[in-house]
C-alpha positions in Angstrom: 0.0 0.0 0.0 1.4 3.4 -0.9 2.2 5.9 1.7 0.0 9.1 1.6 1.5 12.4 2.7 -0.4 15.4 4.0 -0.6 17.1 0.6 -2.3 14.2 -1.0 -4.8 14.0 1.8 -5.5 17.7 1.5 -6.3 17.4 -2.2 -8.7 14.5 -1.5 -10.7 16.9 0.7 -10.6 19.8 -1.7 -11.3 18.2 -5.1 -15.1 18.2 -4.8 -15.2 22.0 -4.5 -14.2 22.8 -8.2 -16.3 19.9 -9.4 -19.4 21.2 -7.7 -18.7 24.7 -8.8 -18.3 23.5 -12.4 -21.6 21.7 -12.3 -23.4 24.7 -10.8 -22.0 26.9 -13.6 -23.1 24.4 -16.3 -26.6 24.2 -14.7 -26.8 28.0 -14.6 -25.8 28.3 -18.3 -28.4 25.7 -19.3 -31.3 26.9 -17.2 -30.8 30.7 -17.6 -32.0 30.8 -21.3 -34.9 28.5 -20.5 -36.6 30.9 -18.1 -39.5 32.7 -19.8 -39.8 36.5 -19.9 -37.6 37.4 -16.9 -35.0 39.5 -18.6 -33.3 36.6 -20.3 -32.2 36.8 -23.9 -34.9 34.3 -25.0 -37.7 36.1 -23.2 -36.8 39.6 -24.1 -36.5 38.6 -27.8 -39.9 37.1 -27.7 -41.3 40.1 -26.0 -39.8 42.5 -28.5 -41.3 40.5 -31.4 -44.7 40.5 -29.8 -44.5 44.2 -29.1 -43.4 45.0 -32.6 -46.4 43.0 -34.0 -48.7 44.8 -31.6 -47.4 48.2 -32.7 -47.9 47.2 -36.4 -51.5 46.0 -35.8 -52.3 49.3 -34.1 -50.7 51.3 -36.8 -52.7 49.4 -39.5 -55.9 50.0 -37.5 -56.6 46.4 -36.8 -56.9 47.1 -33.1 -58.0 50.2 -31.3 -56.0 52.2 -28.6 -57.8 50.5 -25.7 -57.1 47.0 -27.0 -53.5 48.0 -27.7 -53.0 49.3 -24.2 -54.6 46.2 -22.7 -52.4 43.8 -24.7 -49.3 45.9 -24.1 -49.9 45.7 -20.3 -50.4 41.9 -20.6 -47.0 41.6 -22.3 -45.2 43.4 -19.5 
Protein backbone atom coordinates (compact mmCIF):
# COMPACT_ATOMS: atom_id res chain seq x y z
CA UNK A 1 0.00 0.00 0.00
CA UNK A 2 1.35 3.43 -0.93
CA UNK A 3 2.17 5.92 1.75
CA UNK A 4 0.02 9.10 1.62
CA UNK A 5 1.52 12.37 2.69
CA UNK A 6 -0.36 15.40 4.02
CA UNK A 7 -0.56 17.11 0.63
CA UNK A 8 -2.35 14.17 -1.01
CA UNK A 9 -4.85 13.95 1.83
CA UNK A 10 -5.50 17.71 1.52
CA UNK A 11 -6.31 17.40 -2.20
CA UNK A 12 -8.66 14.52 -1.47
CA UNK A 13 -10.69 16.86 0.71
CA UNK A 14 -10.63 19.82 -1.71
CA UNK A 15 -11.29 18.22 -5.14
CA UNK A 16 -15.12 18.19 -4.78
CA UNK A 17 -15.20 22.02 -4.54
CA UNK A 18 -14.18 22.75 -8.18
CA UNK A 19 -16.31 19.86 -9.42
CA UNK A 20 -19.44 21.17 -7.69
CA UNK A 21 -18.67 24.74 -8.81
CA UNK A 22 -18.33 23.54 -12.41
CA UNK A 23 -21.61 21.65 -12.25
CA UNK A 24 -23.38 24.71 -10.84
CA UNK A 25 -21.99 26.90 -13.65
CA UNK A 26 -23.12 24.40 -16.28
CA UNK A 27 -26.58 24.20 -14.72
CA UNK A 28 -26.84 27.99 -14.62
CA UNK A 29 -25.79 28.27 -18.27
CA UNK A 30 -28.38 25.69 -19.32
CA UNK A 31 -31.30 26.91 -17.22
CA UNK A 32 -30.80 30.66 -17.64
CA UNK A 33 -32.02 30.84 -21.27
CA UNK A 34 -34.87 28.46 -20.49
CA UNK A 35 -36.61 30.88 -18.11
CA UNK A 36 -39.47 32.73 -19.76
CA UNK A 37 -39.79 36.51 -19.88
CA UNK A 38 -37.62 37.44 -16.92
CA UNK A 39 -35.01 39.53 -18.65
CA UNK A 40 -33.31 36.62 -20.34
CA UNK A 41 -32.19 36.78 -23.92
CA UNK A 42 -34.88 34.33 -24.98
CA UNK A 43 -37.71 36.09 -23.15
CA UNK A 44 -36.76 39.62 -24.14
CA UNK A 45 -36.46 38.55 -27.79
CA UNK A 46 -39.94 37.05 -27.73
CA UNK A 47 -41.34 40.12 -25.99
CA UNK A 48 -39.79 42.50 -28.50
CA UNK A 49 -41.28 40.54 -31.42
CA UNK A 50 -44.69 40.50 -29.77
CA UNK A 51 -44.55 44.23 -29.06
CA UNK A 52 -43.44 45.01 -32.60
CA UNK A 53 -46.37 43.00 -33.98
CA UNK A 54 -48.71 44.76 -31.58
CA UNK A 55 -47.39 48.15 -32.72
CA UNK A 56 -47.87 47.17 -36.37
CA UNK A 57 -51.46 46.01 -35.80
CA UNK A 58 -52.28 49.27 -34.06
CA UNK A 59 -50.67 51.29 -36.85
CA UNK A 60 -52.71 49.42 -39.48
CA UNK A 61 -55.90 50.05 -37.51
CA UNK A 62 -56.58 46.38 -36.81
CA UNK A 63 -56.91 47.09 -33.07
CA UNK A 64 -58.00 50.24 -31.27
CA UNK A 65 -56.05 52.18 -28.64
CA UNK A 66 -57.81 50.51 -25.71
CA UNK A 67 -57.09 46.99 -26.97
CA UNK A 68 -53.50 48.02 -27.74
CA UNK A 69 -52.98 49.25 -24.17
CA UNK A 70 -54.59 46.15 -22.65
CA UNK A 71 -52.40 43.82 -24.70
CA UNK A 72 -49.28 45.91 -24.09
CA UNK A 73 -49.88 45.65 -20.31
CA UNK A 74 -50.37 41.91 -20.63
CA UNK A 75 -46.98 41.62 -22.33
CA UNK A 76 -45.23 43.42 -19.48
